[in-house]
N, C-alpha and C positions, 0 to 999 in steps of 0.2 A: 504493500500500500504506500510505503514511503516514496517510491519512485514515481507514483502517479500524483503525488501532491495531496492525497486525501489524509485527513487527520488519523492518527493511529488509535484504535480502540484501546483504552487504558483503564485498568482497575486497580484500586488500592485494596490490599488484603491486610486488615488490621486486627488487633486483639492484644490482650494483656500477655505478660510473660507466661509461657507454658500452655497456651490455649490450643496450639496445634497448627500455627500458621504455615510453617515450613512443610509439614505433612500435607496440608491442604493444597499448597501450591504444587507439590509433587503429583498429587492426584489429578489436579487440573492439567498438568503437562502431559499426563498419560492420555488424556481425552481431547487434546487439541486436534482440530481438523487436519487431515493428511495434507502435507505440503505447505502448511502455514509455518512461518518463522515466529517464534515467541521469544521475548526477552524478559528477564526477571531482574529487577533492581532491588537489592536487599540492604537495609540499614541495620547494623548490629550495634548494640550498646557497648559491648566490649571492644578492646583495641586489637584483638587477634581474630582474623577472619576465620570463621568456622562454617557458617551457613552455606556458602557456595560450595564448600567441600562436602558437606552432608548431602546436598542435593545430587551431586554427581550426575548431572543430566546434561552437561555441556556437549553440544553437537552442532552440526551446521545449522540445524533448525531450532535449537534451544541454546540461548546464550544467557549466562548469569554473571552479574557483577555485584560485589558487596562493597559498601562504604562503611567501614568500621570506625569506632572511636567516639560514639556519642549518638545523639538523636537528630533527625532532620530538623526538629523544631528549635534546636539551640546550637550545640557545639559543632555540628557538621553542616549547619544551614548555609554557611558561606561557600562550601564546596559542592553542595548538592546540585545546584542548578547547572554548573559547568560540567561536572562529572556525568550527570544524567544526560545532558544534551550530547556530549561526546559519545556516550554509550549508545544513544539512539542513532546517531549518524553512522556509527561503526557497524551496528548490528542490523539496522533497517528492518525492524520487526513488523509483522502483521498484527501483533497484539503485544502490549506491554503490561506486565504485572509488577506492582510496587509493594514491597513488604516493609513498612516502617518498623522501627524498634518497638518491642512490647512495652518499653518504659516511656515511650514518647507520646506527645500530643499530636493528633492528626491535623490540626488546623494549618500548620506551616506548610505541609506538603500539598494539601488540598488547595490552599491559596496560591502556591507556586504553580501548580498544574493549570489553574484557571487564569493565571496572570499573563501578561503580555508576551513573555518569552516563549511560553509553551502553547499559547492559545491556538495558533495556527497548526502546530505540529501534532497535538494530542486531542483526542476526543474522550474526556473523562466520563466514564460510564459508572455503573453501580459500584459503590464502595461496600465491601463486605467485611463484617466484624465477626470473628469467632469468639465465643464466650464459653467458659467453663462454669457450669451451674454452681459449683462450690465457691467460686470467687464472689458470688452475690452475697454470701453470708460470711465473708472473711474481712474483718475490719481493716487489715493491712491493705487490702485491695480497694475496698469500697471508700476508703478515705482518700484515695487518689483521684484528683480531678481529671487526670488524663484518662483513667478507666471510664469515667462517666462520659467523657467527650468522645472516646473511641466508639461508644455505642450511639451517642447522640448524633454524630456526624455520619453514621453509616446508613445506607439505603436498605441493606439486607443484614440481618443478624442470624448467624448460624450457631445454635446452641450445641456445642460439641460434647463429647464424652458421655452421651446419654446412656451408653451401655455400662458405664462405671458409676453412675450417680443414682440416688434414690428418686423415685417418681415424684414424690412430694417436693423434693428440692428443685427438680426440673420445672415443675409447675409454678412454684413460687418465683423462680427466676424469670420464666416466660411472662407471668402476670406483671412483674416489675417492668420488663422491657416494653410491654404493650402500652405503658403510660407515657413513653417518650413522645414528644411533639416536635416536628411533624411525625405522623405515624410511619412506621417502616413499610416499605414495599412488600417485605416478606420477613417473617420470623419462622425459621425452620429448625427442626431437630435433626442432628446428624451424629455419626460415629466415625472414628478413625480419620477425621478431617475431610470427609467427603463433601465436596461442593458441586452441585449440579452446574455444568457449564452454561446452562440456559440462564442462570442467575446473573451472569456477567453482563448480560445485555437487556435486563429488565427495563421496560419503559416506565416513565413517570418519575425519574430522579429529580430532586429539587435541591435548592440550596438549604443546607441545614446548619444554622448558626450554632457555634459552640456554646455550651452552658458556662464555660470558664475560659473566655478568650485570652486571658493573660496567664493562664497556667503554663508552667514549664517554659516561660519565656526567658528566664535567667540561665545563662550558659552553665553547663556542668563544669566542675573543676576536674582537671585531669592530672593525675600523677603518673608521668611516663617514666617510672623507675624500671630498672633492669638489673640483672645480676650477671650478664655475660656480654653479649655483643653490643657494639655501639649502634644506636638506633636513631633514625631521623624520620620525620613525617614527609611523605611523598607530596609533590605538587598535585593539583587536581587532575592532571592529565594522565596519571598512571593507574594501573590496574589495582594495586594493593596499597593500603595506607602505610604499612610498615616496610621499611627497607633495611636490610642487614648490611652494614658497612664492613663487617668482618664475620667470618664463620662462627657458628655457635660451637663451643667446646663441650665435649661430654662432661656431664656433671655440673655444668654452669649454664642452665637454660636462660633464655631471654624472658624477662618478666615485664609485663605492661599492666599498669593499674589505671583504673578510671572510676570516678565517683561523682555522684550528684543526684538530686531528687530523692534522697533517702536510700539510694542503692549504691552498692560497691561491686565493681567487677575486677577480676584479675585474670590475665591470660598468660600462658607459658608456651614457648616454642622450644622444643628440645633438639639436640643434635640428631641428624638423620642416622648416625651410627649407633644410637642407643636403642636397646630393646628391653621391653618390660614384661614382667610376669603378669599376665592378664588377670588371672584369678585374684591375686592379692591386690593389684591396683584397682580393679573395678569394684571389688568388695569395699575397699576404702572409700572410693568416690561415691558409692551407693549409700554409704552410712554417714558421710560427712554432713554435719549440721552446725548451725542453721544455714541452709542453702536453698535458693530458689531455683537456680538452673545450673546444670553441668552439661557442657557439650565438648566432646573431644574425639580425636583420632589418634590412635597409638600403634606404633610398631611393636607387636607383641611376639612372644616366643613361638606362637603358632599361627602367625599371619598378622595382617593389619586389621584393627577392629575399631568400630565406632561405638561410643557411649553417648546417649542423649537422655538426660534426666530432668524432669520437671516435677519438683516436689518429691513425692515418693514414687512417682511413675517413672520407670526406667526402661529404655530400649537399648539393646545391644545387638550388633550385627557386624558381619565382615564388611570391609571397605576396600574399594579399588584404589583409594588414594595411597600414594607411595612417597611423597616428598619429604615429610618430617612429621614428628609427633607434636601435637598441639592440643591445648585444652583451654576452655574459658569457664570460669565459675562466677556466678552472680549471687550476692547475698544482701540482705538489709541489716546485717549485724553492724553495730556501731564501730567496732574495732576488730575487723577480721585479721587473723594472724597468718598472713600469706606466707611468711618465711617458714613457719612450721609446716604448713601444707606442702610447700615445695620440698622440704627436707624429707617428709614422709614419702612423697611420690618418688623421689630419687632412690629411696631404699628398696623400691620394688623393681629396680633394673636387674635384668637377669644376666 
């Protein structure tokens, strides 16, 4: 469509941390029409790129780019417009999917896509928000203005995890969502992140003003600390946010920290030459608390493996990724002891 000058159909897939956004996008990619080129632009809160690795769907017809290091609404906002436009020009998609950080407020990205720079290039269609019913009754989540506006500014709300939650909890959450104004085009129940591709193009989308327009407008603070290689931030023209100026030495992983909005993230990149005892390492990451998210790829003694943890829900599978071991951990603990976590992980090298 790009070469014809027609605006590219574009959808925002939003939702709080752990609601299943990445899984939902993977499911949509499986159902894209034959011959169509789709591009996925991902914003990750942490400094270490993980989501584009987890998707593992790069091909001639599916291109993925991740902008790590904060949220579109604040700390990466200055980079977003430039990186996104370059990504569109390079990949020339027939459809664009955008996944903002689960910690972010959606107003910034929606305003940008409707603004002068993207108005002629993109056709912003239905914004879809995934919701975990248990979040509706979790004060840590419901006290977040971003959580409310992720739902408020969405055209479609997909209540996910319905196979794991009590019926009464799902019903209470749905009743609450029905009270948002303007009403949603659709409130659906789903499992395993399944989104019907027809929802992407539902007619009747309207401008949905945020309930908290100034929420999350103050930039996050970033602590770009590290324990090994020298690090610099890439200019907006590059693929990855983090550049290694020197190789990572075994036993001295690069560590990148990021905090803001009541959340703290830490990511590690390990030497490609290191190998881990999968059972011990994954047992440790599965039990680590208090933790909201764990996403990682590790070179283990029996192959390369991915771990994806949201709360107490954990997914483990083999991975085709082969470049280096890396992990990102997000917590709302006031003083996370990242140095201790690093020391323990290094103990599980085989």
